[in-house]
N, C-alpha and C positions, 0 to 999 in steps of 0.2 A: 544468489547474487544480492549483496547488501547495498543499500544506498541510504542517504540521510545521515543519521547519527553515526559518527565514526567510531564510537566506543561500543557499539552494539555487539553482543556475543551471547552465547548460550546461558550466561549467568546474569544478564540484564534483567532487572525487575521493574515493576511499575514505579517504584520509588527512585531507583538509581538512574533511570533514563532522563529524569528531570534535571539532574545535576552533573552528568558526566558526558564527555565527548564533544567534539566539534560537529560540523555538518557539511555535507556535500550539496545541500539544498540552499536555494535563495532564502534569506532570512537568518542564516547562520544559527547561532546558539539560541536566538529567539524562537527558532523552530527546530526543535531537536528530535523530530519524529524519526523513527527507524522503520525502514521497509525492506522486504526481501521477497524474491521470487525464485523459482527453480532456475538454475543456470541454463542458458540456451547454447546448444551445440550445432555446428554446421555438419554437413554430411561427411566432412573430413575428420570429424572428431575433435574440432577445435572449439574452445569456449569463445563466444562472440560477445563483445562489449557493446552496449547500446550507444547509439549516436546521441540521443536525448531522452530525458525522463521528465515528464510533467506530473505534478501531483495537484489535482483539482479538488476544490470543495464546492459542492453544489447541493441543492435540495430539490429533488424531483418530486414535488408534492402535487396532490390533486387540487383543483380550483378552490375547493372548500377548506383546504388546510389552513390552520391558524399559524402563520409564520412567526407571530410574536411569541408563540409557546415553544419554538425550537430553542434548544439550549446549547451551551458550549460543548465541544468535544471533551469527554471526561479525561482529565489528566491521568496518564498511566494506563489508559485502556489498551488491552491486548486483544487482537482478534484476527480472524482469517477472512478472506474472500474465497468461499468454497461452496461447491454444489451441495454439501451436506448441511448447509445452514437453513434455518426456518424461513419459508417464503422465498427461497431462491428461484430465480427465473433464468433460463439459459442465455438470455441476452445480456446478462450482467457480467459475464466473463467471455470475451470474444478475441479471436485472432483475425486480424484484418490486414489488407494490403491496399495501399494507396500512395500517391506521390506526396512528398513532404520536404519542403525546403531544398528542392533541387535534387533529391534522390528518391529512388523507389524504396518505400518503407514497408517492413513487416512490423505491425503494431500490435502489441499486447494491451488490450483494453480491459482493465480490472476494476470493477465497482465493488466497494465494501458495504457491509451492513451499516445501517444508521439508526437502528433502534436497539436499546439496551435495557435489560432487566434492572430493577432497583431493589434496595434492601427492604422496602415496605410495600412493593407492588404498585406504587403510585408514581405519577409523572413527576412529582416533586421530591421523590425519594433519592437516596444516594445511589449512583450508578454502580453496578457490579463490574469490576474491571477485568476479571478473568473467570473462565468457566470453573476453575478450581474452587471459587468462592460461592458457587451456586448450591442450593440446598439438595440434600439427598443424592440420588443417583445422577442428577444433572451435573454434579461436580466431576464425574468421570466422562462426561460427553463433551468433546472438544467443540467450542463455539456455541454452547448451549445458552450462554449469557447474552447473545446478540441475535438479532433478526433483521432480515430485510423488511422494508416498509410494506404494509398492506392496509387496506381500508379498515380502520379500527377507531382509534380515539381522535382527538382534535388535530393531531400531528401525523396521522396515517400510520400509527404503530399499533401492533396487536396488544391486547390487554396484558399479555404475559411479559411484554418488553415495552413499557409505556414511554420511556425517555427518548426523545428524538434529538439528534445532533446533525450538523452538516455532513453530507455524504462524501467520504474520501474516495477518490478515483485515481488510479495510476494509468497513465498512457506512456508506454515504453516503446521507443522507436529504434528499430534495427535496420541497417542498410542491407537490402537483399543481395547486393554484390558480395557481402560478407557471409550472410546466412546460407546462400545457395538455395537449391530447389527442395531440399529435404532436411530442413532443420528439425530438431527435437529438443525436448527438455530433459534435464537430469531426472526429474520425477517420472517421465515416460519410461526411461531405461530402468529405473528402480522397480516399476510395476509391470514391466514388459507390456506396456500399453501403446496404442497407436500414437504416432508423432503428434505433439502439441495437444493431446487430449487431456492431460492432467494439469493444465494451467491453473494456478491459484496464487494467492498473494498473502503475505503476513504483514501485520501493522502493529506498531506500538507507539502510542502518542505521548509526546512531551513537548511543551511549548511554554514560553514565558506568558504569564497571565494576560498581559495587555495584547500580545499577538493573538492569543486565543479569543479574546473579546472582539478583536478586529475581524477575525475570520467569521465569527457569528454575525456581527453587525452587517458585514458585506453580503452575507447570504440572506439575511432577513430583508435587506434593502434591495436585493437583486441587482447588485452592481459589482464591477470589477474592483479589486482591492489589492494594494501593495502594502508592505510592512511599514512604509512611511506615509500611509494614508493617500495612496494614489500613484507613487512612483516605484522604481525598481531599487529597493534599498539593499545595496551590496555590502555585506559585512566582511571583515578581514579573513575569516576562516574558510578560505576557498581552496579548491584543488588546483594544482598547477601541473602543466605538461612537462615532458622530459627536458625541454630547453629552459624551464623556469617561467614560461609564459602562462598567465592565468587562463584556464578554460573559459571560452567565451560564453556569455549569457548564463554563467553558473553551471549549466547542465549539458552543454554541447561540447563534444570532443574536438580538439584541435586536429587539423589535417595530419600532423606528424604522428598522431597516436596510433599504436598498433591495435587494431580492432580484434585481433585473435592472439592475445598475449601469451597464452599458455600452451599453444600447440597441442601436442598429444600427451603432454605431461599430466593432464588431469582427465583420464578416461572416466566415463560415467559409471556411477555405482550400479551394480546389478542386483536384482531382487533377492538373490540367495543370501546376501550378507547385509542387506540394508533394512532400516526400519521402515515401517509403513507410514500412512498419513497420520495415524494417531500419534506416533512418535514425533513426526515432524511438527505437529501442532503443539507438542509439549516442550520443544527444545528452546 
């Protein structure tokens, strides 16, 4: 399930995401980030559409961390939020249930790595945007170029991944009336795994430089931030409902929207003919 950059596909590169597509996210083309997760199915085999999607940027640093040395999210960065990542902790990818905006919500909480390797191994080096650009055998290891924070250098990054940037986090809200009691992910079905056990996320970063600087500034100053320095800057490339009405708050679905639009037309892929996680990270 894709959201954000509307031109994102299997052929999007770190360069093309900066100049192509509109956006389903607040900030519009100033914020051209692409995100995707495995599609969620209800027990009836229907794909379920989220009610809301929030993309946060935070910095969960230690008290001794030097926030002034946190740097911008690298333009064109590609990465996963995955248990296979260096210094992963199980609390970083969670499935939760709690009330939200008047409905009972199934919430997918996905925190991404925020430390990245550089071309010279120094905090001031150029960030490596993809695992394919890592040296030696690391080029064949998906997500080898990024790490979750750990107590290491001045910005809580390991020496192998010294560059720290604001931590992206997805919060994806589904209505439990639509998911039912036994939801599962397409990647669960691919791996014949227990329901909701294969949750992970993909991320490719593209943003107008001033927006990127604003994200960093707000994180360093520990304050909320909008794209117009404090408000909700709505840009014209918004998604519209079937009646032509704009989706409210950019990311919330209108009441008229069919939450299960594909019915049984999109049955989940099964493990016999599907690629595994390595292929998923490469597409």
